C-alpha positions as CSV (number, residue, x, y, z in Angstrom):
1,M,52.4,90.3,59.5
2,A,49.8,88.2,61.7
3,L,51.3,86.4,64.2
4,I,50.1,82.6,64.2
5,P,50.0,80.5,67.5
6,V,52.8,78.0,67.8
7,K,52.1,74.4,68.9
8,T,54.7,72.2,71.1
9,L,54.8,68.0,70.5
10,D,53.4,67.5,73.6
11,E,50.0,69.5,71.8
12,R,50.7,72.4,74.2
13,R,49.4,75.8,72.4
14,Y,51.6,79.0,72.8
15,E,50.1,82.4,71.5
16,A,52.5,85.6,71.3
17,N,50.7,88.2,73.6
18,T,54.2,90.5,73.8
19,A,57.1,91.8,71.0
20,L,60.1,93.3,71.2
21,I,61.6,95.5,68.3
22,L,65.2,96.1,68.8
23,Y,66.7,99.5,67.4
24,S,70.1,100.6,66.4
25,L,72.3,103.1,64.9
26,R,72.4,101.8,61.1
27,R,75.8,100.8,60.0
28,G,77.4,103.4,57.7
29,S,75.5,106.4,58.7
30,D,77.4,109.5,60.4
31,E,76.7,108.4,63.7
32,S,77.9,105.0,63.8
33,H,81.5,106.6,63.6
34,T,81.1,108.6,66.2
35,S,82.8,107.7,69.8
36,Y,79.9,106.2,71.9
37,E,80.4,109.6,74.1
38,E,79.1,111.4,71.6
39,R,76.0,109.3,69.9
40,G,74.8,108.1,73.4
41,L,73.0,105.5,73.1
42,Q,73.4,101.9,70.3
43,N,70.3,100.4,70.9
44,Y,67.0,100.8,72.4
45,V,63.7,98.3,72.4
46,T,60.6,99.0,72.5
47,L,57.6,96.7,74.3
48,H,54.5,96.3,72.2
49,R,51.3,94.3,73.1
50,I,49.8,91.9,70.9
51,D,46.3,92.8,69.6
52,G,44.1,90.1,67.2
53,G,47.7,88.9,66.1
54,M,48.7,92.1,65.2
55,V,52.1,93.7,66.5
56,A,50.6,97.2,68.0
57,E,51.8,100.0,69.7
58,G,54.7,100.1,71.8
59,R,56.4,101.9,74.7
60,P,60.7,102.3,75.5
61,I,61.0,99.1,77.4
62,T,63.2,99.8,81.1
63,K,66.0,98.0,82.1
64,K,63.3,96.7,85.3
65,Q,60.8,95.4,82.3
66,L,63.9,93.9,80.0
67,L,65.8,91.6,83.0
68,R,62.0,90.6,84.2
69,L,61.3,89.2,80.5
70,C,64.4,87.6,80.3
71,Q,64.0,86.0,83.6
72,T,60.3,84.3,82.6
73,V,62.2,82.3,79.8
74,M,65.8,82.0,81.9
75,P,64.8,81.6,85.6
76,K,68.6,81.2,86.5
77,L,68.9,84.8,85.9
78,K,67.2,85.5,89.0
79,S,69.4,87.1,91.0
80,K,70.1,85.9,94.7
81,P,71.4,87.1,98.5
82,I,74.8,86.0,98.8
83,Y,77.3,86.3,101.3
84,L,80.0,88.5,99.8
85,P,83.7,87.9,101.9
86,P,84.9,91.6,103.1
87,E,87.4,91.6,100.4
88,V,85.0,91.6,97.4
89,L,83.9,95.2,96.5
90,S,81.7,93.8,93.3
91,Y,80.4,90.4,91.7
92,N,77.2,90.5,89.4
93,T,75.5,87.6,91.4
94,I,73.3,86.4,88.3
95,D,76.0,84.9,86.6
96,G,79.3,85.1,88.2
97,S,80.6,86.8,85.1
98,V,82.2,89.8,86.7
99,M,83.9,90.6,90.2
100,V,86.3,92.9,91.9
101,W,87.9,92.5,95.0
102,W,91.2,93.8,96.7
103,R,94.5,92.1,98.6
104,P,96.5,94.1,100.8
105,A,100.3,95.1,100.5
106,G,102.5,92.0,100.8
107,I,105.4,90.1,99.6
108,Q,104.9,88.1,96.2
109,T,106.7,85.7,94.1
110,L,107.4,87.3,90.5
111,F,108.8,84.9,87.6
112,F,109.7,87.2,84.7
113,S,111.0,85.4,81.5
114,K,114.4,85.0,80.7
115,E,114.4,87.8,78.0
116,M,113.7,90.3,80.7
117,K,116.7,89.6,82.1
118,I,115.7,90.3,85.8
119,R,115.6,87.8,88.7
120,S,112.6,85.9,89.7
121,G,111.9,86.0,93.5
122,K,109.8,87.5,96.1
123,T,109.2,90.9,96.1
124,P,107.0,93.5,97.6
125,L,103.7,94.9,95.9
126,P,101.3,97.7,96.8
127,P,97.5,96.9,97.5
128,L,95.9,95.6,94.8
129,V,92.6,95.9,93.2
130,F,91.8,92.7,90.6
131,I,89.3,93.2,87.9
132,F,87.7,89.6,86.2
133,N,85.9,90.3,84.2
134,Q,84.7,87.3,81.4
135,G,87.3,85.0,81.0
136,S,89.8,88.8,81.7
137,L,91.8,89.4,85.0
138,R,94.0,92.7,85.2
139,T,94.7,95.1,88.1
140,V,95.0,98.4,89.2
141,A,96.9,99.7,92.5
142,L,96.7,101.0,95.6
143,K,98.8,103.4,97.8
144,E,96.6,103.1,101.0
145,D,97.0,99.4,102.8
146,R,92.8,99.6,103.6
147,R,89.9,98.4,102.1
148,P,89.1,101.1,99.1
149,D,85.7,102.7,98.5
150,P,84.3,104.0,95.9
151,E,86.1,107.5,95.9
152,T,89.7,106.0,96.4
153,E,91.7,106.8,94.2
154,V,93.1,104.4,91.6
155,Y,96.7,103.9,90.1
156,F,97.7,101.9,86.9
157,T,99.0,98.6,87.4
158,P,102.8,98.5,87.6
159,F,102.5,94.8,86.1
160,Y,104.3,94.1,82.7
161,N,101.3,92.1,79.8
162,D,98.5,93.0,83.1
163,G,95.3,91.6,81.1
164,C,97.4,89.1,79.3
165,M,97.2,85.3,80.3
166,G,99.2,83.6,78.1
167,N,97.4,79.8,77.9
168,A,96.2,80.2,81.4
169,R,92.9,78.3,81.4
170,V,91.2,81.3,83.1
171,P,87.0,80.2,83.8
172,V,84.2,82.6,82.4
173,S,82.5,82.7,85.6
174,V,83.7,82.7,89.1
175,A,82.8,82.9,92.7
176,P,83.3,84.9,95.7
177,K,85.6,82.4,97.5
178,E,87.6,81.6,94.5
179,T,89.6,85.1,95.0
180,K,92.3,83.2,96.3
181,D,92.6,80.8,93.4
182,L,92.2,83.6,90.8
183,E,95.2,85.6,92.3
184,K,97.7,82.2,91.6
185,L,96.3,81.8,88.9
186,F,97.5,85.6,88.3
187,F,100.9,85.7,89.5
188,Q,102.1,82.1,88.6
189,G,102.5,83.1,84.9
190,E,105.9,84.7,83.8
191,F,105.8,88.4,82.9
192,T,107.4,89.1,79.7
193,N,107.9,92.7,78.5
194,H,104.8,92.9,76.1
195,S,102.6,96.1,77.4
196,E,104.6,98.2,79.4
197,P,103.5,98.8,82.8
198,S,102.5,103.4,82.6
199,L,104.8,104.5,86.1
200,E,105.9,107.9,87.4
201,G,109.9,108.7,87.3
202,T,110.8,105.4,85.7
203,D,110.1,101.8,84.1
204,G,108.9,98.7,84.5
205,R,112.6,96.8,83.7
206,K,114.2,99.5,86.3
207,L,111.3,99.4,88.9
208,W,111.4,95.5,89.2
209,G,114.8,95.4,87.9
210,E,115.6,97.5,91.5
211,L,113.2,95.5,93.9
212,A,115.1,92.6,92.8
213,R,118.4,93.2,93.4
214,S,117.3,95.4,96.4
215,G,115.6,93.3,99.1
216,L,113.2,96.3,99.8
217,T,110.2,94.8,102.0
218,A,108.4,97.9,100.8
219,F,107.2,98.9,97.4
220,P,108.1,102.9,96.1
221,Y,104.7,104.2,95.6
222,E,106.3,107.1,94.5
223,C,106.2,105.3,90.9
224,L,102.3,104.6,90.8
225,K,100.5,107.2,87.9
226,K,97.3,108.0,88.7
227,R,94.3,106.6,86.8
228,G,91.1,107.5,88.7
229,K,89.1,106.2,91.1
230,L,87.5,103.2,91.7
231,K,84.3,103.6,90.9
232,D,85.1,104.7,87.6
233,I,86.9,101.5,87.3
234,I,83.8,99.1,88.3
235,Q,81.7,101.0,85.9
236,E,84.0,100.4,83.1
237,E,83.0,96.8,83.5
């Protein structure tokens, strides 16, 4: 099929010079039911030149080439160097859709729903890593109260219903200066008994109930359950 030129209302003429073809696994095939790790790439794209209005031979496109093509029609996709405050660990500078940051251990006011029968109030927290991804906000815990690096061990969150923000209006993109606002948004809601946290030697109700009654000023780190390394968490986003 020949590709015909396009003319706009202001009489400018556009001619096809490049074509992209997207290949995907066929639905219903045996491969489409396997896991991502088993089947590898789900899609790949080839870049073709246009010769005499016809799509000519192509070659697999690289991520760099694909990004450059997207930037041709969407200039705002171009990444610009920006200052990142020390608490920010990772940030998508193209559209602000992903940001990862940490906060040191400290005292925080937590709110629990009435059905939890846990007293709301100030309680000690471990160091936390917050993960914002296109409108969702979740956490993992740390045992060392210092800025983590990619090899730092992280632990499952000790919070109930982590990642569920209820009716809170969470933005789809953020800026590095908004970490405190996002933390405030995370903690201003009530924790409910949905999504029991994964802990060692206790459960969420015992943990938070004891902390609320005892007046402890340090979080019991022995209850945290290992999840992996920080680099693995960032690569998931």
